[in-house]
N, C-alpha and C positions, 0 to 999 in steps of 0.2 A: 430539453432541447427544442426549440421552435420547430413548427412544420417545415419551413423552408429549408433550415439547416439540416434536418433529419431527412428530408427528401433529397438534398444534394449529396448527403453521406451514402445514402442507401444506393443513389445513382453510381457512386464510385466504389462500391462494395468489392468489386474484383480488385480495384487498386489497393483498397485497405487490406484484404487479405493476402494479396501478393507481397505487399510491403512488410507486413508482419511475419511472413513466411521467409521471406529474403533476409531479414534482420537475424531471425533466428539461426538460419543457415549459415550466414556470413560469420557469426560469432565463433564458430568452430571451424571455420573452412581450411585453416591451416594447422589444425590441431591433430595429433596422432589418434587421440582417444574421441575426437569430435564431441558430439552431444552427451557423451557419458560424463563429461565434466560438470553437466548440468544435474547430474544426479550424485555424482561424487562429492561435490563440494557441500550441498545441502545435507547429505546423508552424514558426512564427517562432523558438521555443526551439530546435527541432532545428536548424535553419539557422544561427542565432547561435553556438550552441556548436561545431557542426562547423567552420563557417568561420572564426570568430574564434579558437578555441584550436588548430584543427589547420592552419590556413593562415596568418593573420595572425602568430599568436604562435608558429608552427612547433613546437608542443609535440609530442613523439614519446613512443612507448612503445618500451622495448628489446625487441628480438627480433621486432618488427613493421615490415615495410616497406610502410607504407601512410600517405600523407598525412593521411587522415581517421581513423586509427586512434585517436587520442587523444579526438577529437569523440565517436565511436561509443562509445568506453569511458565517457566522460563522461555521454552521453545514456542509455546502459544503466543505469548507477548511479543517475541522477537519476530515471529512470522508475520504477526499482524502489523508491526512497525516496519518491517522490511518492506512489505508490499506498499504501505503507504508513503514511505520516504522515496521508494522507486518511482512511484507515480508522480510525486512532487519534483524530483530530480530531473526526470524526463520533461515533465510539462514545463517547467521554467527555462528550459534551453531547447525546447522542440523547434521554435521558428529560427534561432540562431544556428542550430545544427544543420537545418535544412534550408539556409540561406539561397544556396545555388540552385536548388530544385525549385524554389519558389519564384526566382527570377526567370528561369528558363521555360517552366511548364505552367500551363493554365489548368487549374483543379481546385476544387473547393479547400479552402484552408483549414476547414474545420476537421478536415479528415486527418490531420497531422496530429493534434491531440488524441483523437480516437485510435490511431495506430499506437501511440506511445502507451495508452492505457491498456490495449489489447496486449501488447508485448509484455508489459508488467503482468498481466492476468496470466499469460501463458507461464511465465517463470514461477509466478506464485502457485500456480495449479501443479506443477511439478513437484515443488517443495512441499506442498500441502499433502499431495498424494504419498510422498515418502514418509511424512510425518504420521500419517494415518496407518501406512504400513507398519511403522515402527510400533506404533500403539497396539495394532493387533498382534504382532509377534511377541510382545512383552506382556500381552494379557490386560491391556489397559484400553480395550476398545471403547469408545464413545457410545453413548446410547441414542436414543432417538432425538434428543436435543441438539444433536449435530445438525438436525435440519435447519436450525436457526442460523447456520453460517451463511445461506444464501442471502437473505435480507441484509446480514451483516456486511457481506462483501460488496453487495449493491450501495449500501449507505457509504462505505469507504470509498467506491469509486466515484459517486457523485460529489462527495467532500474533496477528495484529493485531485480530481479532474478539474473541478470548478476552480479550485485554488491554484491548480498547476496553469490553467489557461490565463488566470489573471496575472500570475508572476511571469508567465511566458510572454505575454503581451508588454508588459511593463519592462521586463528586461531588454526587449529590443530597443526602447528608447532610453533606459536608465541602466547601463550594464553593471552597475552594483548592486542591482537587486539580487541576482544569481548568489553572490558573494555573501551578502547580508543573509540571505535565506539559509545558507550553509551553516551559519553560526547560530541561527534561530533553531534550526532543527536538532543540533547538539543539546541545547537547552532543553528544548521541547522533549527530547527523548528522556531526558532524566527527570522531568517533571511528569512523566507518564509511568504509572506503576507496572513497570515490566520486569526489571531486576529485584524489585522489592514488592511485598504486598502494601497495599495503603494504609493498613492499621499500624504498621511499625513506624510510619513517617511521623515526624514531630507534630501534635495536634494543630499548632498555628499552621503548619504547612499543609495539612490535610484538606483545610477549606479551600485553599488555593488549587491544589491539585484536582480536587472535584470540579473546579470550574473549566478544566483542561478538556475540551471535546474529545480527545482521544482516549481519555481514562475510561469512560464508560464503554467504548468499544474493545479496548484491550481486556478490561474486566469481564466482558461478556464472552469473549474467546476463552479466557482462562476459566471461567465458570463452566463453560461447555466441557472442556477437557480435562479438568481437574476434578470438579465436583459433579459432573453429570448433570448440571442445573440448567434450565432454560434461562436466557437473558432477562435481566430486568428492564422490560421495555420502557418503562416510566422514565429510567435514568437516561435512556437513549434518545427522549425526545429533544433536549436542547441541542444535541448533536445534529438530529435531522432538520431541525429550525435552521441551525447556522450553516448546514450543507445547502439547503434551499436557498437561502439569501445569498450564499456565495454563487450558485448556480446561476441566479438571476443577475447578479453583478457581472459574473463571466460573460455571459451571452451579450449584455449591453456594451460591455467595454469591448469584447471582441468585434461586435458589429460596427461600433464607432471607429475602431482603429485598425481593422482589417485592411483596408485600402491603402493605408500609410506604412504597414509593415515591410513590403518590398522597398519602399524608398529609403527607409532607414537602414536597411541591411547593407 
């Protein structure tokens, strides 16, 4: 993020923090269990996937002698994808969803994508903490390779936030962008080795799946939690380059069209 945008965002850090806090609180305001649903839902997902796929269906991963291996593999991939998809979904609608606020208040517009990313990060952190807790309870605690999670999360944030800003700006001027991206994400999910290991895909398809920038990210998470391996950093370079290019394009598009967004809303 360029210096002036970063400075503007930092100057409104209280606004960003307050917005993230209010969004989290408002989600469960009229709920009897409140924020407990933020724990119950992901915990249920983790238990269902590990029990059903690893126990009842007896799904296995080659080279891993662990009854829960496939369930852990699946959860690691789904957590990765869920974080990415939520950032994209929030990003592509962030200006439309906050149209009234943009018209009534004067504040740096770049704060809106930052708020959406931080809100997604809060949700991901809760689910991720539950996942780690589950691994500890079941005796599958990750090793030091888990430290690689932090650069992976940063890479995901830059990639998804940049793509989200581009889609968010375009969605203001072309309202079909959001609908189109919803369809793209469905295909994108199945072209990412989350439900299946890459080596069981058809040979002809494997080459195309490897070109998917999210493939290396998902495999890095799965390698950490299933095999206890450090990511293959070399395989992540294409995703880093794509994320950087998207970041530059996002800033340029945002600067060029930020002044027109309010007029179009």
